[in-house]
NUTOR-414545 format. One record per residue (C-alpha): residue in three letters; x, y, z. Coordinates in steps of 0.001 Angstrom, whole numbers, padded with zeros to 6 digits, always signed. Example, Ala and Ser with C-alpha at 12.3 -4.5 7.8 and 13.67 -1.06 7.14 Angstrom:
<nodes>
ala+012300-004500+007800;ser+013670-001060+007140;
</nodes>
This chain:
<nodes>
met+111725+138693-029614;glu+113701+135765-028278;glu+114115+137689-024966;asn+110387+138272-024663;lys+109607+134637-025296;phe+112112+133690-022566;phe+110484+135975-020009;lys+107012+134670-020981;leu+108247+131115-020292;val+109666+132183-016969;trp+106404+133858-015976;arg+104401+130827-017012;phe+106728+128567-015075;asn+106523+130761-012014;gly+102703+130836-012307;leu+102640+127089-012483;ile+104818+126817-009353;ile+102628+129243-007536;ser+099461+127426-008560;val+100912+124032-007409;ala+101992+125618-004124;gly+098589+127059-003667;ile+096866+123754-004256;leu+099243+122011-001850;ala+098640+124641+000807;val+094841+124321+000445;gly+095139+120532+000600;leu+097262+120663+003747;leu+094844+123148+005360;ala+091954+120892+004561;phe+093719+117843+005949;ala+094677+119691+009138;thr+091027+120912+009544;tyr+089791+117369+009078;lys+092201+115887+011635;leu+091308+118674+014139;phe+087567+118007+013610;gln+088176+114292+013943;asp+090115+114796+017190;val+087433+117137+018654;thr+084495+114853+017773;arg+086045+111445+018495;glu+084987+109320+021429;arg+087208+109840+024386;thr+087807+106960+026769;thr+088900+107258+030370;arg+089300+104894+033267;asn+088236+104916+036909;ile+085719+107703+036609;val+082071+107196+037546;asn+079628+109896+036388;ile+076949+110450+038989;glu+075483+113562+037474;glu+071695+113312+037924;asn+070668+115171+034782;ala+073243+113640+032397;glu+072068+111125+029753;ile+074306+108215+030558;lys+074262+104802+028962;glu+075770+102171+031253;asn+076839+098658+030221;trp+077996+096016+032671;lys+080364+093165+032072;leu+082454+090743+034123;gly+086232+090920+033622;gln+088770+088107+033690;phe+088999+086232+036946;ser+092061+085837+039123;glu+092719+082688+041134;ile+093060+082547+044918;asp+094022+079614+047021;asp+095126+077472+044052;gly+091967+078125+042125;lys+089560+077281+044937;ile+088415+080918+044930;leu+087845+082922+041693;met+087669+086686+041920;leu+085888+088404+039030;pro+085627+092217+038657;leu+082307+093728+037632;asn+083133+096638+035262;ser+080858+099410+034124;asp+081198+101191+030816;gln+079499+104571+030972;ser+079049+106565+027771;phe+077581+110055+027469;asp+077499+112733+024825;arg+078765+116321+025120;ala+078253+119071+022614;tyr+081115+118121+020308;phe+082248+114666+021409;ser+081270+111367+022997;lys+082952+110155+026136;ser+083132+106747+027791;ser+084591+105608+031058;asn+085465+102089+032275;ser+085613+101431+035993;thr+085436+098531+038475;arg+082320+098702+040692;asn+082216+095342+042470;tyr+083765+091877+042769;leu+082191+088426+042563;phe+083852+085683+044511;ile+083169+082088+043508;asn+084139+079074+045638;thr+084817+076332+043079;asp+084594+073596+045844;thr+081221+074532+047204;ser+079873+076529+044220;glu+079089+079350+046580;glu+078855+082734+044790;lys+079064+086010+046716;trp+079424+089694+045802;leu+081752+091978+047718;phe+078953+094590+047948;asn+075171+094263+047411;his+075251+097412+045285;thr+077411+099164+042626;asp+077639+102579+044289;tyr+081333+102706+044721;leu+084392+103099+042472;ile+087010+100495+043294;glu+090311+102213+042446;arg+092554+099247+043283;ser+092527+095857+044921;asp+095820+094317+046043;lys+096180+090640+047064;leu+098445+090463+050024;arg+101031+087740+050245;leu+104603+087415+051457;gly+107224+087939+048840;gly+105271+090358+046624;tyr+103078+089835+043520;asn+105075+087044+041916;ser+105449+085013+045049;lys+103960+081494+045383;glu+102984+082103+049051;pro+099263+081955+049814;ile+097196+085154+049752;val+096372+086166+053278;ala+094015+089158+052609;ile+092831+091560+049950;leu+093326+095346+050415;tyr+091047+097821+048608;gln+091022+101495+047885;leu+087475+102732+047321;val+085848+106054+046302;lys+082528+106199+048138;leu+081644+109868+047987;asp+082061+112764+045541;ser+084220+114789+047937;asp+085240+117427+045434;his+081599+117902+044250;asp+082266+117560+040529;asn+079586+114933+039920;arg+082179+112270+039435;leu+083737+109477+041499;ser+087411+109614+040533;ala+091009+109633+041784;ser+090603+113311+042771;asp+088148+112276+045556;leu+089047+111128+048997;thr+089144+107362+049378;thr+088568+104624+051958;ile+091052+101841+052672;ala+089295+098508+053364;ile+090314+094866+053702;thr+088699+091409+053352;asn+089670+087783+053717;pro+090950+086090+050539;asp+087444+084813+049825;gly+085890+088314+050000;ser+084423+087824+053475;ala+084819+089857+056607;tyr+084813+093231+054838;glu+086123+096017+057120;glu+087018+099677+056498;leu+090288+100668+058048;ile+091035+104319+057248;lys+088732+106933+055707;glu+089295+110232+053837;val+092637+109043+052417;glu+094210+110812+049425;leu+096598+108070+048430;ile+098032+104625+049314;val+101695+105232+048749;asp+102883+101633+049216;his+102522+098601+051374;thr+104198+095271+052257;leu+103606+092292+054450;leu+106023+092136+057384;asn+104812+088617+058227;lys+101600+086611+057789;asn+099878+088682+060415;glu+101182+092212+059909;leu+100862+094657+057039;phe+103080+097777+056822;leu+101278+100615+055109;ile+102217+104143+054027;tyr+099404+106482+053047;gln+098662+110198+052632;lys+095888+112024+054317;ala+095120+115778+054403;gly+098520+116407+052754;val+100415+114457+055423;ser+102103+111092+055007;tyr+101669+108420+057628;ser+102932+104895+058277;ala+101042+102221+060173;val+101072+098527+060888;leu+097872+096594+060484;asn+097297+093459+062513;leu+095477+091190+060055;asn+093987+089071+062808;ser+092472+091795+064995;arg+092188+094347+062046;glu+093651+096993+064368;leu+096094+099722+063218;thr+099169+099837+065452;lys+102383+101918+065376;ser+100625+104643+063398;his+102531+107881+063178;gln+103181+110787+060914;leu+106275+110572+058711;pro+108876+113315+059192;lys+109039+116169+056706;val+112187+116884+054721;gly+114751+118855+056806;leu+113057+118099+060098;
</nodes>
C-alpha cells in the first residue's frame, strides 16, 4: 500500500511538472508569435529614399531641418526634408530625405532656394574649407551629390541610382553640375583655396580629378590604377 501511494505521488508530481512545462511552452510560443507579428506589422523607417511610384498612395510631409551657419552666420543653410509614408500589405513604411536647401542672408534678408522644385534626392552636401570639417577657415564652396533619375528603374530615388556631382558658392549661388552618372564620391580634400582634389567611382572604375573652383573646370583627371597593375 505504502509503495502504491508513493508511485501515485510521483505520477501526480510528474503530471504537475508536465502541465507547468506545457503552460510555459504555450506562453513562450504566444510571446514569440506576438513579437513576430509586431515586427512584421511595425512601421519601418528608412533614409535617403524617395518613392516616385505613380500608383502608390503616398503621404508626404515637409519640414525644414536645423540650419548650419556659413560665413560667421551671415548665411544660414536650411535643409528641406520630406517624410514619405506609404502602406504595404502587412506594414507601414516611411522614408526621410533631403530634397532642397534654403539659403538665408541675415545681412540682406534675402532668401533663396537651391532649386525651384523638389524633384531630386540630395544624398550629401559637403562644405569645403581648408583643414577639414572642424577647421575655422572660411567655407569656399559647397559640394553636392544628387540623385536626379531612377537609373535602376525601381520607382525609387536612392543610393542604388547613379548620381550627379554639383557645386555652388557658399551662399548657394552659381549652381553647376560637374560630373554625371557617378556611382560614388569616395573622398575629397581641398589642396588650396582654389583647387579641390576628388576621388570618385563611375561605371565600376575609380578616378581622381582636380577641380578648379574659380573656372569650375576638371583638370588632371585620370583613372586610378587597378591592384597589381
